[in-house]
Structure formats: structure tokens, C-alpha cells
Backbone as ProteinMPNN parsed JSONL, in Angstrom:
{"seq_chain_A": "MAEAERIIGTPDTPDDGGERTAAAGAPAGSAATGEAGTDERQTPAAQRTGRGRRIAVLFAVAAFAYALDLISKMLVVSRLEGRAPIRVLGDLLELHAIRNPGAAFGFGAAFTVIFTLIAAAVIVVIIRLARKLYSFPWAVALGLLLGGALGNLTDRIFRAPGVFEGEVVDFIAPQGFAVFNLADSAIVCGGILIVLLSFRGLDPDGTVHKD", "coords_chain_A": {"N_chain_A": [[0.854, -1.233, -0.06], [1.884, 1.401, 0.902], [3.832, 1.553, -1.114], [2.332, 1.788, -3.497], [1.237, 4.205, -2.814], [3.479, 5.576, -2.948], [4.096, 5.577, -5.643], [2.023, 6.954, -6.898], [2.163, 9.436, -5.541], [2.253, 12.911, -4.635], [1.367, 15.677, -6.749], [3.244, 18.65, -7.523], [2.341, 20.739, -8.937], [-0.573, 20.431, -9.975], [-2.514, 19.798, -13.228], [-5.501, 21.427, -13.46], [-6.962, 20.761, -15.347], [-6.611, 17.856, -15.501], [-4.337, 16.577, -16.704], [-1.01, 17.122, -16.806], [2.314, 17.48, -18.314], [5.399, 15.684, -18.004], [8.311, 17.353, -17.281], [11.141, 16.628, -17.466], [14.349, 17.615, -16.849], [14.097, 20.249, -17.329], [14.984, 23.751, -17.644], [15.976, 25.567, -14.754], [13.625, 27.685, -13.081], [12.039, 28.063, -15.244], [8.528, 28.216, -16.395], [6.249, 25.549, -15.566], [4.613, 23.792, -18.343], [1.404, 22.536, -19.758], [-0.115, 20.172, -22.099], [-1.342, 21.934, -23.468], [0.011, 24.147, -23.462], [-0.416, 25.913, -21.526], [0.316, 27.962, -18.494], [0.591, 26.016, -15.546], [0.76, 26.614, -13.04], [-0.872, 27.052, -9.845], [-3.09, 28.255, -7.637], [-3.376, 27.106, -4.006], [-5.983, 26.586, -3.446], [-7.161, 26.367, -5.81], [-6.037, 24.068, -6.633], [-6.923, 22.307, -4.533], [-9.533, 22.306, -5.459], [-9.605, 21.02, -7.955], [-8.66, 18.467, -7.429], [-10.638, 17.961, -5.938], [-12.74, 17.625, -7.53], [-12.205, 15.225, -9.156], [-12.106, 13.289, -7.153], [-14.823, 13.389, -6.624], [-15.797, 12.478, -9.118], [-14.646, 9.811, -8.923], [-16.152, 8.677, -6.637], [-18.762, 8.986, -7.53], [-18.787, 7.33, -9.835], [-18.27, 4.968, -8.722], [-20.509, 4.593, -6.891], [-22.416, 4.415, -8.899], [-22.057, 2.049, -10.114], [-21.842, 0.111, -8.105], [-24.422, 0.426, -7.181], [-26.042, -0.543, -9.588], [-25.039, -3.266, -9.74], [-25.962, -4.45, -7.121], [-28.673, -4.066, -7.267], [-29.5, -5.445, -9.605], [-28.309, -8.112, -8.598], [-30.45, -8.276, -6.321], [-32.834, -8.791, -7.937], [-32.105, -10.96, -9.497], [-32.188, -12.86, -7.323], [-34.531, -12.94, -6.237], [-36.387, -13.362, -8.635], [-35.173, -15.393, -10.502], [-33.566, -17.228, -9.219], [-33.197, -20.592, -8.495], [-34.727, -21.174, -10.699], [-35.104, -22.182, -14.424], [-32.764, -21.242, -16.498], [-32.818, -18.248, -18.492], [-33.063, -17.397, -21.779], [-31.213, -15.056, -23.644], [-29.767, -14.367, -25.918], [-30.258, -16.566, -27.861], [-28.572, -19.416, -27.835], [-26.153, -18.243, -27.165], [-26.1, -16.388, -25.214], [-27.103, -16.452, -21.832], [-29.363, -16.002, -18.87], [-28.617, -17.196, -15.947], [-28.764, -18.005, -12.787], [-26.3, -18.394, -10.307], [-24.549, -19.517, -7.212], [-21.41, -18.296, -6.328], [-18.507, -19.318, -4.839], [-16.028, -18.416, -5.124], [-13.568, -16.371, -6.516], [-13.635, -13.717, -9.146], [-15.428, -15.034, -12.248], [-15.638, -17.479, -11.188], [-13.215, -18.524, -10.357], [-10.905, -20.177, -8.101], [-12.455, -21.222, -6.02], [-11.876, -22.417, -3.215], [-10.719, -20.523, -1.548], [-12.255, -18.454, -0.427], [-12.295, -16.626, 1.988], [-9.695, -15.619, 1.669], [-9.959, -14.166, -0.751], [-12.158, -12.323, -0.019], [-10.668, -10.683, 1.849], [-8.633, -9.54, 0.055], [-10.253, -8.122, -1.434], [-11.271, -6.439, 0.631], [-8.965, -4.927, 1.104], [-8.091, -3.752, -1.317], [-10.329, -1.877, -1.533], [-9.624, -0.097, 0.439], [-7.076, 0.746, -0.149], [-7.727, 2.058, -2.613], [-9.354, 4.03, -1.498], [-7.771, 5.527, 0.058], [-5.544, 6.508, -1.839], [-7.115, 8.047, -3.136], [-7.07, 10.918, -2.368], [-4.98, 11.854, -3.506], [-5.405, 12.142, -6.203], [-5.351, 13.221, -9.48], [-6.524, 12.93, -11.966], [-8.901, 12.596, -14.483], [-9.492, 10.542, -16.067], [-8.409, 8.414, -14.679], [-9.497, 8.554, -12.379], [-12.149, 7.403, -13.057], [-11.722, 4.924, -13.845], [-10.638, 3.932, -11.237], [-13.021, 4.197, -9.857], [-14.732, 2.29, -10.981], [-13.337, -0.035, -10.393], [-13.583, 0.269, -7.388], [-16.378, 0.163, -7.09], [-16.89, -2.263, -7.942], [-15.555, -3.757, -6.455], [-16.694, -3.477, -4.042], [-19.273, -4.265, -4.46], [-19.151, -7.209, -4.884], [-17.941, -7.657, -2.339], [-19.792, -7.057, -0.603], [-21.613, -9.199, -0.772], [-19.853, -11.435, 0.043], [-19.981, -10.669, 2.739], [-22.635, -10.671, 3.759], [-24.17, -12.413, 2.672], [-25.166, -16.319, 2.592], [-22.816, -18.806, 3.078], [-21.946, -17.496, 5.62], [-20.237, -14.925, 7.505], [-17.918, -13.057, 5.612], [-17.6, -15.442, 4.16], [-19.466, -15.717, 2.499], [-21.358, -16.612, -0.449], [-20.885, -15.352, -3.844], [-23.295, -13.695, -6.023], [-23.911, -14.84, -9.195], [-24.807, -14.46, -12.474], [-24.808, -13.768, -15.329], [-24.183, -15.49, -18.215], [-22.287, -16.118, -20.774], [-22.167, -18.303, -23.68], [-19.696, -20.88, -23.509], [-18.301, -19.793, -21.68], [-17.162, -18.697, -18.258], [-19.712, -18.026, -15.68], [-20.888, -14.877, -14.623], [-20.96, -11.395, -12.93], [-22.446, -7.878, -12.756], [-20.436, -6.773, -11.046], [-18.166, -8.015, -11.465], [-17.826, -7.436, -14.084], [-17.424, -4.477, -13.916], [-15.125, -4.481, -12.531], [-13.23, -5.446, -14.304], [-13.585, -3.811, -16.691], [-12.423, -1.487, -15.535], [-9.973, -2.532, -14.845], [-9.015, -2.788, -17.381], [-9.167, -0.127, -18.402], [-7.288, 1.1, -16.897], [-4.669, -0.149, -17.79], [-4.891, 0.715, -20.551], [-4.575, 3.494, -19.889], [-2.007, 3.353, -18.665], [-0.375, 2.709, -20.895], [-0.633, 4.751, -22.469], [0.726, 6.52, -21.119], [-0.34, 8.031, -19.002], [-0.131, 9.14, -15.844], [-1.852, 8.663, -12.415], [-1.675, 11.056, -10.931], [-1.927, 12.924, -12.871], [0.225, 13.504, -14.501], [1.66, 13.211, -17.606], [3.549, 11.221, -19.247], [5.795, 11.139, -22.108], [7.247, 9.339, -24.919]], "CA_chain_A": [[0.092, -0.021, 0.082], [2.841, 2.422, 0.883], [4.461, 1.559, -2.341], [1.311, 2.342, -4.382], [1.212, 5.598, -2.732], [4.754, 6.274, -3.424], [3.971, 5.655, -7.138], [1.207, 7.936, -7.249], [2.529, 10.834, -4.959], [1.374, 14.179, -4.63], [2.058, 16.427, -7.693], [3.456, 19.855, -6.956], [1.624, 21.63, -9.558], [-1.408, 19.63, -10.978], [-3.37, 20.79, -13.927], [-7.099, 21.418, -13.346], [-7.699, 19.831, -16.273], [-6.426, 16.538, -15.314], [-3.035, 16.158, -17.016], [0.286, 17.773, -16.966], [3.3, 16.804, -18.984], [6.54, 15.558, -17.135], [9.346, 18.262, -18.013], [12.444, 16.229, -16.9], [15.406, 18.238, -17.347], [13.788, 21.55, -17.681], [15.63, 24.443, -17.032], [15.43, 26.147, -13.547], [12.993, 29.088, -13.304], [11.078, 28.062, -16.313], [7.275, 27.773, -16.162], [5.634, 24.145, -16.112], [3.343, 23.894, -19.151], [0.974, 21.283, -20.107], [-0.14, 19.742, -23.427], [-2.045, 23.144, -24.164], [1.081, 25.369, -23.403], [-0.784, 26.743, -20.622], [0.879, 27.826, -17.243], [-0.065, 25.147, -14.721], [1.013, 26.95, -11.598], [-2.197, 27.271, -9.348], [-3.149, 28.536, -5.857], [-3.542, 25.897, -3.181], [-7.446, 26.515, -3.565], [-7.482, 25.759, -7.2], [-5.622, 22.743, -6.553], [-7.861, 21.382, -3.928], [-10.759, 22.049, -6.268], [-9.365, 20.111, -9.052], [-8.604, 17.151, -6.861], [-12.095, 17.373, -5.235], [-13.683, 17.109, -8.599], [-11.669, 14.018, -9.548], [-12.6, 12.602, -6.027], [-16.101, 13.241, -6.722], [-16.064, 11.603, -10.011], [-14.339, 8.573, -8.581], [-17.377, 8.138, -5.782], [-20.094, 8.675, -8.235], [-18.679, 6.009, -10.704], [-18.46, 3.623, -7.766], [-21.746, 4.451, -6.317], [-23.445, 3.97, -9.677], [-21.432, 0.552, -10.427], [-22.277, -0.623, -6.733], [-25.958, 0.33, -7.334], [-26.272, -1.456, -10.342], [-24.683, -4.684, -9.142], [-26.791, -4.396, -5.943], [-30.272, -4.159, -7.695], [-29.437, -6.77, -10.436], [-28.514, -9.289, -7.759], [-31.738, -8.49, -5.797], [-33.74, -9.029, -8.917], [-31.897, -12.355, -9.762], [-32.235, -13.785, -6.274], [-36.051, -12.987, -6.143], [-37.039, -13.743, -9.753], [-34.349, -16.183, -11.406], [-32.765, -18.268, -8.54], [-34.118, -21.836, -8.324], [-35.628, -21.561, -11.873], [-34.716, -22.54, -15.38], [-31.999, -20.11, -17.234], [-33.446, -17.489, -19.329], [-32.106, -17.171, -22.946], [-31.289, -13.646, -24.009], [-29.582, -14.258, -27.256], [-30.248, -18.049, -28.06], [-27.445, -20.016, -27.209], [-24.934, -17.523, -26.964], [-26.015, -15.746, -23.887], [-28.162, -16.865, -20.926], [-29.085, -15.581, -17.531], [-28.415, -18.411, -15.117], [-28.334, -17.721, -11.302], [-25.715, -19.417, -9.305], [-23.918, -19.082, -6.311], [-20.126, -18.563, -6.506], [-17.652, -19.031, -3.537], [-14.487, -18.126, -5.553], [-13.158, -15.076, -6.982], [-14.468, -13.413, -10.514], [-15.561, -15.844, -13.043], [-15.535, -18.517, -10.632], [-11.965, -19.146, -10.152], [-10.366, -20.289, -6.476], [-13.607, -21.628, -4.928], [-11.191, -22.973, -2.286], [-10.02, -19.411, -1.063], [-13.364, -17.575, -0.259], [-11.842, -15.956, 2.939], [-8.587, -14.776, 1.103], [-10.537, -13.394, -1.767], [-12.582, -11.344, 0.684], [-9.636, -9.968, 2.552], [-7.998, -9.073, -0.659], [-11.463, -7.195, -2.059], [-11.413, -5.314, 1.418], [-7.452, -4.27, 0.97], [-8.149, -2.91, -2.606], [-11.093, -0.98, -1.251], [-8.759, 0.726, 1.486], [-6.061, 1.251, -0.927], [-8.403, 3.082, -3.375], [-9.909, 5.377, -0.801], [-6.475, 6.189, 0.57], [-5.053, 7.122, -2.946], [-8.176, 8.947, -3.925], [-6.784, 12.178, -1.904], [-3.924, 12.451, -4.466], [-5.892, 11.924, -7.497], [-5.715, 14.715, -10.261], [-6.621, 12.599, -13.342], [-10.131, 12.343, -14.502], [-9.681, 8.963, -16.575], [-8.178, 7.592, -13.639], [-10.831, 8.588, -11.505], [-13.3, 6.65, -13.813], [-11.087, 3.482, -13.496], [-10.564, 3.565, -9.925], [-14.287, 4.204, -9.651], [-15.16, 1.064, -11.472], [-12.792, -0.952, -9.376], [-14.242, 0.383, -6.446], [-17.813, -0.156, -7.113], [-17.142, -3.822, -8.35], [-14.962, -4.734, -5.261], [-17.777, -3.313, -2.943], [-20.3, -5.455, -4.9], [-18.832, -8.634, -4.407], [-17.597, -7.674, -0.835], [-21.237, -7.169, 0.117], [-22.161, -10.616, -1.003], [-19.131, -11.987, 1.101], [-20.413, -10.287, 4.029], [-23.945, -10.653, 3.99], [-24.761, -13.864, 2.101], [-24.653, -17.613, 3.138], [-23.083, -19.712, 4.507], [-21.501, -16.851, 6.609], [-19.688, -13.538, 7.252], [-16.583, -13.182, 5.168], [-17.577, -16.722, 3.457], [-20.578, -15.507, 1.929], [-21.204, -16.777, -1.98], [-21.282, -14.391, -4.643], [-24.463, -14.066, -7.121], [-23.404, -14.611, -10.565], [-25.889, -14.82, -13.441], [-24.447, -13.604, -16.744], [-23.711, -16.877, -18.549], [-22.204, -16.409, -22.192], [-21.693, -19.574, -24.125], [-18.41, -21.243, -23.485], [-17.432, -18.981, -20.421], [-17.824, -18.601, -16.759], [-20.892, -17.118, -15.317], [-20.05, -13.767, -13.729], [-21.963, -10.505, -12.463], [-22.091, -6.711, -13.04], [-19.428, -6.273, -10.43], [-17.067, -8.664, -12.153], [-17.705, -6.664, -15.384], [-16.897, -3.228, -13.555], [-13.434, -4.679, -12.198], [-12.557, -5.782, -15.692], [-13.493, -2.542, -17.138], [-11.613, -0.776, -14.68], [-8.568, -2.81, -15.109], [-8.696, -2.485, -18.917], [-8.793, 1.332, -18.541], [-5.99, 1.143, -16.285], [-3.81, -0.646, -18.644], [-4.789, 1.556, -21.435], [-3.97, 4.667, -19.438], [-0.577, 3.267, -18.57], [0.237, 2.517, -22.181], [-0.743, 6.167, -23.056], [1.711, 7.198, -20.202], [-0.713, 8.997, -18.207], [-0.414, 8.606, -14.274], [-2.965, 9.053, -11.527], [-1.587, 12.488, -10.637], [-2.058, 13.809, -14.197], [1.233, 13.537, -15.323], [1.805, 12.61, -18.799], [4.949, 10.693, -19.923], [5.827, 10.988, -23.582], [8.561, 8.892, -25.266]], "C_chain_A": [[0.863, 1.244, -0.015], [3.416, 2.631, -0.441], [3.568, 1.993, -3.314], [1.255, 3.935, -4.131], [2.433, 6.253, -3.144], [4.833, 6.355, -5.093], [3.102, 6.583, -7.72], [1.587, 9.403, -6.938], [1.852, 11.932, -5.161], [2.075, 15.27, -5.752], [2.117, 17.905, -6.974], [2.528, 21.016, -7.784], [0.551, 21.049, -10.758], [-2.202, 20.544, -11.72], [-4.921, 20.352, -13.557], [-7.751, 20.643, -14.417], [-7.643, 18.354, -16.504], [-5.178, 15.911, -15.903], [-1.976, 17.35, -17.034], [1.481, 16.992, -17.726], [4.647, 16.879, -18.056], [7.546, 16.392, -17.929], [10.653, 17.923, -17.385], [13.527, 16.955, -17.595], [15.319, 19.679, -17.727], [14.664, 22.515, -16.974], [15.095, 25.385, -15.846], [14.789, 27.276, -13.834], [11.986, 29.034, -14.347], [9.816, 27.609, -15.936], [6.694, 26.436, -16.534], [4.659, 24.362, -16.97], [2.727, 22.612, -19.49], [0.646, 21.145, -21.498], [-0.693, 20.925, -24.457], [-1.035, 24.291, -24.12], [0.62, 26.406, -22.265], [0.005, 26.856, -19.155], [0.064, 27.187, -16.14], [0.087, 25.49, -13.166], [-0.272, 27.515, -11.026], [-2.134, 27.476, -7.628], [-3.451, 27.116, -5.375], [-5.2, 25.653, -3.367], [-7.775, 25.949, -4.682], [-7.215, 24.462, -7.143], [-6.702, 21.613, -5.776], [-9.335, 21.368, -4.609], [-10.793, 21.186, -7.31], [-9.278, 18.778, -8.502], [-10.018, 16.829, -6.244], [-13.245, 17.028, -6.448], [-13.306, 15.673, -9.062], [-12.126, 12.96, -8.436], [-14.238, 12.165, -6.328], [-16.716, 12.279, -7.783], [-15.91, 10.15, -9.629], [-15.563, 7.91, -7.724], [-18.527, 7.936, -6.55], [-19.984, 7.379, -9.163], [-18.991, 4.762, -9.646], [-19.794, 3.598, -7.225], [-22.66, 3.921, -7.333], [-23.12, 2.487, -10.058], [-22.082, -0.291, -9.413], [-23.831, -0.923, -6.77], [-26.384, -0.699, -8.177], [-26.197, -2.904, -10.047], [-25.697, -5.048, -8.097], [-28.268, -4.868, -6.484], [-30.159, -5.336, -8.576], [-29.311, -7.99, -9.626], [-29.705, -9.593, -7.115], [-32.735, -9.094, -6.724], [-33.444, -10.531, -9.378], [-32.288, -13.394, -8.666], [-33.851, -13.894, -6.069], [-36.858, -13.644, -7.278], [-36.275, -14.933, -10.672], [-33.79, -17.468, -10.532], [-33.705, -19.513, -8.443], [-34.995, -22.013, -9.49], [-34.641, -21.789, -13.092], [-34.027, -21.231, -15.983], [-32.968, -19.489, -18.292], [-32.639, -17.22, -20.484], [-32.36, -15.766, -23.399], [-30.956, -13.771, -25.526], [-29.239, -15.768, -27.752], [-29.318, -18.665, -27.236], [-26.331, -19.447, -26.865], [-24.84, -16.832, -25.697], [-27.389, -16.096, -23.036], [-28.099, -16.198, -19.72], [-29.443, -16.663, -16.661], [-27.884, -17.924, -13.74], [-27.694, -18.739, -10.659], [-25.125, -18.877, -8.314], [-22.236, -19.382, -6.308], [-19.175, -18.247, -5.158], [-16.458, -18.544, -3.77], [-14.359, -16.697, -5.856], [-14.213, -14.986, -8.441], [-14.522, -14.369, -11.238], [-15.382, -17.414, -12.581], [-14.27, -19.337, -10.291], [-11.427, -19.109, -8.501], [-11.615, -20.223, -5.674], [-13.176, -21.964, -3.636], [-10.685, -21.754, -1.182], [-10.883, -18.357, -0.863], [-12.794, -16.275, 0.722], [-10.704, -14.928, 2.247], [-9.222, -13.873, 0.168], [-11.26, -12.172, -0.996], [-11.568, -10.341, 1.359], [-8.863, -9.154, 1.563], [-8.988, -7.807, -1.574], [-11.294, -5.956, -0.89], [-10.003, -4.398, 1.359], [-7.6, -3.363, -0.297], [-9.235, -1.72, -2.275], [-10.3, 0.031, -0.612], [-7.753, 1.371, 0.761], [-6.682, 2.49, -1.941], [-8.856, 4.315, -2.727], [-8.785, 6.243, -0.203], [-5.809, 6.995, -0.593], [-5.969, 8.005, -3.421], [-7.786, 10.561, -3.334], [-5.71, 12.552, -2.693], [-4.253, 12.376, -5.741], [-6.025, 12.951, -8.271], [-6.074, 14.26, -11.644], [-7.936, 12.068, -13.432], [-10.349, 10.735, -15.037], [-9.276, 8.03, -15.413], [-9.148, 7.313, -12.371], [-12.008, 7.607, -11.921], [-12.787, 5.238, -13.503], [-11.212, 3.196, -12.184], [-12.038, 3.435, -9.371], [-14.944, 2.796, -9.811], [-14.678, 0.085, -10.551], [-13.231, -0.824, -8.075], [-15.591, -0.106, -6.208], [-18.04, -1.754, -7.373], [-16.668, -4.526, -7.192], [-16.181, -4.468, -4.294], [-18.993, -4.15, -3.211], [-20.225, -6.698, -4.514], [-18.502, -8.64, -2.738], [-18.866, -7.693, -0.045], [-21.697, -8.515, 0.222], [-21.274, -11.488, 0.119], [-19.577, -11.848, 2.545], [-21.742, -10.911, 4.543], [-24.665, -11.998, 3.621], [-24.278, -15.206, 2.786], [-23.366, -18.09, 2.413], [-22.755, -18.822, 5.491], [-20.831, -15.781, 6.347], [-18.265, -13.867, 6.736], [-16.548, -14.559, 4.324], [-18.654, -16.819, 2.661], [-20.33, -15.953, 0.087], [-21.697, -15.654, -2.921], [-22.374, -14.762, -5.661], [-24.091, -13.799, -8.249], [-24.833, -15.111, -11.299], [-25.824, -14.701, -14.88], [-23.791, -14.849, -17.393], [-23.522, -16.75, -20.295], [-21.728, -17.896, -22.575], [-20.186, -19.883, -24.149], [-17.651, -20.277, -22.668], [-17.966, -18.879, -19.392], [-18.921, -17.491, -16.643], [-20.369, -15.958, -14.396], [-21.409, -12.712, -13.584], [-21.673, -9.136, -13.045], [-20.808, -6.255, -12.318], [-18.193, -6.781, -10.969], [-16.876, -7.837, -13.524], [-16.955, -5.079, -14.923], [-15.448, -3.292, -13.268], [-12.614, -4.726, -13.458], [-12.392, -4.858, -16.397], [-12.485, -1.818, -16.75], [-10.142, -1.032, -14.944], [-7.975, -2.639, -16.487], [-8.251, -1.018, -19.158], [-7.509, 1.643, -18.096], [-4.515, 0.904, -17.08], [-3.592, 0.194, -19.956], [-4.193, 2.938, -21.021], [-2.556, 4.656, -19.132], [0.157, 3.262, -19.947], [0.061, 4.03, -22.857], [0.045, 7.06, -22.282], [1.127, 8.413, -19.267], [-0.848, 8.474, -16.653], [-1.406, 9.22, -13.566], [-2.926, 10.458, -11.165], [-1.637, 13.391, -11.546], [-0.917, 14.11, -14.715], [1.291, 12.745, -16.59], [3.367, 12.343, -19.363], [4.892, 10.349, -21.336], [7.2, 10.436, -23.868], [9.19, 9.652, -26.293]], "O_chain_A": [[0.589, 2.087, -0.869], [3.505, 3.77, -0.9], [4.111, 2.716, -4.149], [1.233, 4.768, -5.036], [2.427, 7.379, -3.643], [5.58, 7.14, -5.678], [3.286, 7.023, -8.855], [1.437, 10.354, -7.705], [0.845, 11.922, -5.869], [3.236, 15.642, -5.586], [1.326, 18.296, -6.115], [2.102, 22.031, -7.233], [0.69, 21.13, -11.979], [-2.581, 21.65, -11.333], [-5.363, 19.212, -13.416], [-8.82, 20.036, -14.366], [-8.294, 17.708, -17.326], [-4.95, 14.736, -15.617], [-2.337, 18.493, -17.316], [1.458, 15.764, -17.642], [4.96, 17.909, -17.459], [7.659, 16.194, -19.139], [11.279, 18.808, -16.801], [13.619, 16.918, -18.822], [16.221, 20.274, -18.318], [15.092, 22.246, -15.851], [13.982, 25.907, -15.908], [15.214, 27.968, -14.759], [11.104, 29.893, -14.375], [9.786, 26.643, -15.173], [6.623, 26.148, -17.729], [3.74, 25.086, -16.588], [3.44, 21.609, -19.524], [1.118, 22.022, -22.221], [-0.601, 20.97, -25.683], [-1.276, 25.33, -24.734], [1.151, 27.504, -22.099], [0.324, 25.778, -18.654], [-1.007, 27.684, -15.793], [-0.362, 24.797, -12.253], [-0.8, 28.433, -11.654], [-1.405, 27.012, -6.751], [-3.714, 26.164, -6.108], [-5.607, 24.493, -3.421], [-8.625, 25.059, -4.69], [-8.048, 23.654, -7.555], [-7.136, 20.538, -6.19], [-10.175, 20.517, -4.317], [-11.832, 20.608, -7.63], [-9.852, 17.893, -9.135], [-10.458, 15.691, -6.08], [-14.286, 16.381, -6.33], [-14.256, 14.947, -9.356], [-12.492, 11.842, -8.801], [-14.741, 11.042, -6.286], [-17.687, 11.539, -7.625], [-16.783, 9.323, -9.895], [-15.962, 6.781, -8.012], [-19.256, 6.956, -6.394], [-20.88, 6.539, -9.25], [-19.794, 3.843, -9.806], [-20.272, 2.473, -7.08], [-23.561, 3.145, -7.014], [-24.083, 1.761, -10.309], [-22.772, -1.262, -9.721], [-24.401, -1.986, -6.524], [-27.007, -1.664, -7.735], [-27.177, -3.647, -10.103], [-26.307, -6.096, -8.311], [-28.845, -5.894, -6.123], [-30.815, -6.312, -8.213], [-30.093, -8.914, -9.85], [-30.17, -10.733, -7.13], [-33.494, -9.937, -6.247], [-34.388, -11.283, -9.619], [-32.64, -14.541, -8.938], [-34.336, -14.977, -5.741], [-37.833, -14.355, -7.034], [-36.937, -15.364, -11.617], [-33.598, -18.562, -11.063], [-34.92, -19.36, -8.319], [-35.914, -22.832, -9.447], [-33.44, -21.621, -12.884], [-34.68, -20.188, -15.97], [-33.807, -20.176, -18.874], [-31.5, -16.805, -20.275], [-33.498, -15.316, -23.532], [-31.76, -13.336, -26.351], [-28.083, -16.109, -28.0], [-29.272, -18.456, -26.024], [-25.482, -20.098, -26.257], [-23.768, -16.658, -25.117], [-28.522, -16.018, -23.511], [-27.009, -15.766, -19.344], [-30.615, -17.04, -16.655], [-26.736, -17.506, -13.592], [-28.238, -19.815, -10.411], [-25.07, -17.648, -8.356], [-21.812, -20.538, -6.288], [-19.132, -17.162, -4.579], [-15.742, -18.213, -2.825], [-15.153, -15.901, -5.354], [-15.134, -15.733, -8.772], [-13.477, -15.001, -11.086], [-15.081, -18.344, -13.328], [-14.263, -20.535, -10.01], [-11.558, -18.104, -7.802], [-11.832, -19.366, -4.817], [-14.042, -21.849, -2.769], [-10.299, -22.083, -0.06], [-10.417, -17.239, -1.085], [-12.832, -15.115, 0.312], [-10.8, -13.701, 2.276], [-8.97, -12.681, 0.346], [-10.945, -11.036, -1.351], [-11.832, -9.14, 1.31], [-8.378, -8.105, 1.988], [-8.522, -6.85, -2.193], [-11.198, -4.776, -1.225], [-10.069, -3.189, 1.581], [-7.188, -2.206, -0.215], [-8.996, -0.614, -2.76], [-10.3, 1.128, -1.171], [-7.526, 2.554, 1.011], [-6.199, 3.62, -2.011], [-8.785, 5.431, -3.241], [-8.88, 7.455, -0.014], [-5.509, 8.162, -0.338], [-5.538, 8.831, -4.226], [-8.31, 11.46, -3.99], [-5.422, 13.744, -2.587], [-3.331, 12.556, -6.537], [-6.848, 13.78, -7.882], [-5.969, 15.094, -12.543], [-8.27, 11.182, -12.646], [-11.143, 9.924, -14.56], [-9.836, 6.944, -15.268], [-9.423, 6.321, -11.696], [-12.725, 7.097, -11.06], [-13.52, 4.46, -12.894], [-11.887, 2.213, -11.879], [-12.257, 2.614, -8.48], [-15.584, 2.252, -8.912], [-15.477, -0.617, -9.932], [-13.301, -1.897, -7.475], [-15.882, -0.736, -5.191], [-19.067, -2.374, -7.1], [-17.117, -5.619, -6.847], [-16.621, -5.481, -3.749], [-19.643, -4.668, -2.304], [-21.108, -7.267, -3.872], [-18.822, -9.587, -2.02], [-18.966, -8.277, 1.035], [-22.154, -8.937, 1.284], [-21.859, -12.148, 0.978], [-19.54, -12.756, 3.376], [-21.847, -11.547, 5.592], [-25.594, -12.499, 4.254], [-23.228, -15.266, 3.424], [-23.024, -17.726, 1.287], [-23.244, -19.194, 6.558], [-20.674, -15.457, 5.17], [-17.544, -14.724, 7.248], [-15.473, -14.824, 3.786], [-18.891, -17.886, 2.095], [-19.306, -15.649, -0.526], [-22.793, -15.114, -2.765], [-22.444, -15.899, -6.126], [-23.878, -12.622, -8.542], [-25.68, -15.883, -10.851], [-26.566, -15.337, -15.628], [-22.695, -15.147, -16.92], [-24.394, -17.176, -21.052], [-20.999, -18.557, -21.836], [-19.455, -19.14, -24.805], [-16.488, -19.978, -22.938], [-19.194, -18.934, -19.328], [-19.02, -16.433, -17.265], [-19.514, -16.147, -13.531], [-22.55, -12.993, -13.953], [-20.717, -9.076, -13.819], [-20.101, -5.418, -12.879], [-17.192, -6.064, -10.959], [-15.74, -7.643, -13.956], [-16.021, -4.626, -15.585], [-14.645, -2.429, -13.625], [-11.535, -4.157, -13.618], [-11.283, -4.707, -16.908], [-11.627, -1.479, -17.565], [-9.284, -0.182, -15.184], [-6.791, -2.411, -16.739], [-7.299, -0.676, -19.859], [-6.71, 2.325, -18.737], [-3.513, 1.612, -16.98], [-2.475, 0.395, -20.432], [-3.374, 3.483, -21.762], [-1.873, 5.673, -19.256], [1.252, 3.814, -20.049], [0.761, 4.305, -23.832], [0.132, 8.244, -22.607], [1.746, 9.403, -18.876], [-1.576, 7.534, -16.333], [-1.876, 10.275, -13.993], [-3.978, 11.091, -11.071], [-1.446, 14.577, -11.274], [-0.929, 15.068, -15.488], [0.935, 11.568, -16.542], [4.137, 13.196, -19.805], [4.147, 9.479, -21.786], [8.195, 10.859, -23.281], [10.323, 9.358, -26.672]]}, "name": "protein", "num_of_chains": 1, "seq": "MAEAERIIGTPDTPDDGGERTAAAGAPAGSAATGEAGTDERQTPAAQRTGRGRRIAVLFAVAAFAYALDLISKMLVVSRLEGRAPIRVLGDLLELHAIRNPGAAFGFGAAFTVIFTLIAAAVIVVIIRLARKLYSFPWAVALGLLLGGALGNLTDRIFRAPGVFEGEVVDFIAPQGFAVFNLADSAIVCGGILIVLLSFRGLDPDGTVHKD"}
């Protein structure tokens, strides 16, 4: 966790637009400029405002993903569990309610408690790093991860067979693939977005590294 915070760091002159270009080797006294060539030096109040907007985006995305996952699982348990699968796209996609003691997509069924602890740790890390977040795309990505982790952690805590050992409700069943839920989808989408941002060279603090 400490290493993750070290990587993100706290930028000295964040761009309120969410990105700033790394200027390694720039001469002393020169003004740092972003991709648009504007002066990025801001007052502390402006810095706090920019960071506050990113934090708001992160938690708004997390709340939306969490709400969708929670509502979908409630509907599945009340209307689909214990019944025959519902075909959505013929044999390509079905809605099939199952209880999953493992991780996303049914992996690691013997390590329920471990996956519960990992999900809790991920949530703590994201919340801690949110105070150093200056990038809008990273806010969306971390929001998806947070919402998905909260969705499955809720199942782990409140569903049978017991606290921290609860089975996750899965119901999206593509042909030839593991059954999953909306929380799993949010986690995967957040992870893919993080990979794309990393390839682009955009750091969570808003710095853009160009080759």
C-alpha cells in the first residue's frame, strides 16, 4: 500500500484539466506547461478544487456501479434463482443464477476468505489514494474498481454461508465462458482502462509521460 502511494505521489503543480506533462531536465525557473501550453501553476485553493472534482467523479462512478450490481443481484435472487435459465441471445447468452464461493468468473472456490480480504484491501487502498488523484480518466477507472469490489464484498459479508465466506451471486452466462455478474464486469473494465492509461503514459497524478 505504501508503495502504491509512493508511485502516485502528490504533484506539486497539478493541472486542473487532469493532465500535465512531465518536464524532466527543464531549466530552473521555467514555467511548467501542459499539453495546451498553458501555465499550470495554481493556488492551493485551485488545486484542492481540481482534486475534489476527481474524487467526486471516482465516488460517483463507484456508487453507480455498486447500485447497478446490488439491484441486479436482488432481482436475480427474487425472480431467477431456482428457476430455469433465461435465454437472451439464443445459445450465445443466458441469464443463469448461481452462487459462486470463488473469485471473479468462478476461479479459486477454495479461497473465499482470502478473496474477501483482498477485496477489502483493494477498497482501502483506493480510498487512501483518492486524496492524491488529479486525473479524470483514472478517477473513472478507480471508481469502477471500487464499485465492483464493494459489490462482491457485500455478498461475501451478508450472504450465506456466513460472514466473510458468503457466496457471490452470478447470473450472466455467455456460451463457453464462466458465469459472472456486473461487479465482475466493472472490475474488468476498470482494469482494462488502467492498462490503456498506462500505455498512454498518463499517471494518476495527472502527469503525462511521452516517449
